[in-house]
C-alpha positions in Angstrom: 29.6 65.3 63.5 27.2 65.1 66.5 25.5 62.0 67.7 22.2 63.3 66.5 23.6 63.9 63.0 25.0 60.4 63.0 21.7 58.9 63.9 19.9 61.0 61.3 22.4 59.9 58.6 22.1 56.2 59.6 18.3 56.4 59.7 18.1 58.1 56.3 20.3 55.4 54.8 18.1 52.6 56.3 15.0 54.4 55.1 16.3 54.6 51.6 17.2 50.9 51.7 13.7 50.0 52.9 12.0 52.2 50.3 14.1 50.5 47.5 12.9 47.1 48.8 9.2 48.3 49.0 9.2 47.5 52.7 6.9 49.6 54.9 8.2 51.3 58.0 7.4 54.1 60.4 9.2 57.1 61.8 8.5 58.0 65.5 9.4 61.5 66.7 9.1 62.8 70.3 7.3 66.1 70.0 6.7 67.0 73.7 7.7 65.8 77.1 6.4 66.6 80.6 8.3 65.8 83.7 11.2 63.4 83.8 11.6 61.3 80.6 14.6 59.6 79.1 13.9 60.8 75.6 13.6 64.5 74.8 11.7 66.4 72.1 13.3 65.7 68.7 14.3 62.2 69.5 13.5 59.8 66.6 13.4 56.2 65.8 12.7 54.1 62.8 10.5 51.1 63.3 9.9 48.2 60.9 6.6 46.6 60.1 6.8 44.3 63.2 7.3 47.3 65.5 11.0 46.7 66.1 13.2 49.8 66.5 16.0 49.4 63.9 17.6 52.8 64.2 17.4 55.7 66.6 16.2 55.8 70.2 13.0 57.1 71.8 13.1 55.8 75.3 13.4 52.7 77.4 11.6 49.4 77.3 8.7 50.8 79.4 7.5 52.9 76.4 8.4 50.5 73.6 5.4 48.3 73.9 3.1 51.2 73.4 5.1 52.5 70.4 5.3 49.0 68.9 1.5 48.7 69.0 1.1 52.3 67.7 3.5 51.7 64.8 1.7 48.5 63.7 -1.6 50.3 63.9 -0.4 53.2 61.8 1.0 50.9 59.2 -2.2 48.9 59.1 -4.4 52.0 58.7 -2.0 53.8 56.5 -2.2 57.1 58.4 -0.1 59.0 61.0 -0.9 58.9 64.7 -0.2 61.1 67.7 0.4 59.0 70.7 0.2 60.5 74.2 1.9 58.4 76.9 1.1 59.2 80.5 1.5 57.4 83.9 -1.7 55.7 85.1 -2.5 58.4 87.6 -2.3 61.1 85.0 -4.6 59.2 82.6 -7.1 58.9 85.4 -6.8 62.6 86.1 -7.5 63.3 82.5 -10.5 61.0 82.6 -9.2 58.7 79.8 -8.0 55.1 79.6 -5.1 53.6 77.8 -6.3 52.7 74.3 -8.7 55.7 74.0 -8.7 57.8 70.8 -9.9 61.3 71.4 -9.7 64.2 68.9 -7.1 62.4 66.8 -4.9 61.5 69.9 -4.3 57.9 71.0 -3.7 57.6 74.7 -1.3 55.0 76.1 0.2 54.2 79.5 3.8 55.0 80.3 5.0 52.5 82.8 8.4 54.1 83.3 9.4 54.7 87.0 10.2 58.3 86.2 6.5 59.0 85.8 7.0 61.4 83.0 4.7 62.0 80.0 5.5 62.3 76.3 3.7 62.8 73.0 5.1 60.9 70.0 4.1 61.5 66.4 4.3 58.3 64.3 4.3 58.5 60.6 4.0 55.4 58.4 6.1 55.2 55.2 4.3 52.8 52.9 5.3 51.5 49.5 3.3 52.8 46.5 0.1 50.8 46.1 0.5 47.9 43.7 -1.6 47.8 40.6 -1.6 44.3 39.1 -2.8 44.2 35.5 -3.8 41.0 33.7 -3.6 41.2 29.9 -1.8 42.9 27.1 -4.8 44.6 25.5 -4.8 48.2 24.4 -6.7 49.1 27.6 -4.1 47.3 29.8 -1.2 49.1 28.0 -2.9 52.5 28.3 -3.7 51.9 32.0 -0.1 50.9 32.8 1.3 54.0 31.2 -1.2 56.3 32.9 -0.8 54.9 36.4 2.9 55.3 36.8 2.9 59.1 37.1 0.2 58.8 39.8 2.6 56.8 41.9 1.3 53.3 41.4 3.6 50.3 41.4 2.5 48.8 38.1 3.0 45.0 37.7 2.2 42.9 34.7 0.5 39.8 36.0 1.4 36.4 34.6 -0.8 33.3 35.1 2.3 31.1 35.4 3.9 33.2 38.2 2.6 33.0 41.8 1.2 36.2 43.2 3.7 37.4 45.9 2.1 38.0 49.4 1.9 41.6 50.4 3.9 43.0 53.4 2.1 44.6 56.3 0.5 47.9 55.3 1.0 47.4 51.5 -2.0 47.7 49.2 -2.9 45.8 46.0 -5.6 46.4 43.4 -6.1 44.2 40.3 -7.5 45.0 36.9 -8.3 42.1 34.6 -8.0 43.5 31.0 -7.3 40.3 29.2 -10.3 41.0 26.9 -10.8 37.6 25.4 -7.5 35.8 26.2 -7.6 33.5 29.3 -10.4 35.7 30.9 -11.6 33.0 33.3 -8.1 32.0 34.4 -7.0 35.6 34.9 -10.2 36.4 36.9 -9.7 33.3 39.0 -6.1 34.3 39.8 -7.2 37.8 40.6 -9.8 36.6 43.1 -7.1 34.8 45.1 -4.5 37.5 44.9 -5.3 39.2 48.2 -6.3 42.4 46.5 -8.6 44.8 48.2 -10.2 45.7 44.8 -10.7 43.7 41.6 -12.1 45.2 38.4 -12.9 43.4 35.1 -12.8 45.1 31.8 -15.8 43.7 29.9 -19.6 43.9 29.7 -21.9 42.8 32.5 -23.2 40.0 30.4 -19.7 38.7 29.7 -18.8 38.9 33.4 -22.0 37.1 34.4 -21.2 34.2 32.0 -17.6 34.0 33.4 -18.9 34.1 37.0 -21.2 31.1 36.3 -18.3 29.1 34.9 -16.1 30.0 37.8 -18.7 29.2 40.5 -19.3 25.8 38.8 -15.5 25.2 39.1 -15.6 26.1 42.8 -14.9 29.9 43.0 -16.3 31.8 45.9 -19.5 33.6 44.9 -19.0 36.3 47.5 -15.6 37.3 46.0 -17.1 37.4 42.5 -19.9 39.6 43.8 -17.4 42.2 44.9 -15.7 42.5 41.5 -16.3 45.8 39.8 -17.6 44.9 36.3 -17.4 46.7 34.0 -14.3 48.4 35.3 -14.1 52.2 35.6 -16.3 55.1 36.4 -19.3 55.9 34.1 -17.8 58.6 31.9 -19.1 57.3 28.6 -15.6 56.1 27.7 -15.2 54.7 24.2 -11.5 54.5 23.2 -8.9 52.3 25.1 -7.3 55.5 26.5 -10.7 56.8 27.7 -11.5 53.4 29.3 -8.1 53.4 31.0 -8.7 56.9 32.3 -12.1 55.9 33.8 -10.4 52.9 35.5 -7.6 55.0 36.9 -10.1 57.5 38.2 -12.0 54.6 40.0 -8.7 53.2 41.4 -7.9 56.7 42.8 -11.3 56.9 44.3 -10.8 53.5 46.1 -7.3 54.5 47.1 -8.3 57.8 48.7 -11.5 56.7 50.3 -10.2 56.2 53.8 -8.2 59.4 53.6 -11.3 61.4 52.9 -13.2 59.6 55.7 -10.4 60.5 58.1 -10.4 64.1 57.1 -14.2 64.3 57.5 -14.0 62.8 61.0 -11.5 65.4 62.1 -13.4 68.4 60.9 
């Protein structure tokens, strides 16, 4: 077995371990080199959420700072990045500065004495977005069943259990489908869960009444104003299954919003 095969096997094993834990990471691959560079095309490395190289090798310390920043940026944005590293004089010749993003390429300075250039493709590997569902109502049960095939990490929320902080790059969305059982407490916990999106299954009037109670108890009015109530897209849903479908469609819309924006900006 060659050294490259050993590295690939070890990297795959670590990747499987991180996926099982739900931990985000990134894979960096050298796709092109110009001039003298330590790493050659095909070199790979696995970087964890803090930008540390755990497996593989992609060059010396003079390029690691740029790759660490790029990996963190990719994980935060949730999308891949092509990083083009050049010596300062080459950047000047190209008329770009370190940190510039042009046509989907992020430019960075290569401070290695060899003065070579290299392009590195960094791909984030993120855990499935977490869908936290409060309640055991028919809508909650239908939504949980529907969401799993669409690669959501479905979690049944409990008021007595603390909400676990999310790792870097992970996403959380919350649906309060308690429908009459501990509505205020569920909504209050949802507001403080660190979720990027919170939806409430219920009428606007019911949500307005709950909001008044929560604000009187010290809840943040701005957070309440961002809650989607009633939950789901307007598809004239009636049954619990139809309501769950409308909610899943809205969650998908929120989940894919940045992906669509990125595609449009690159057209």
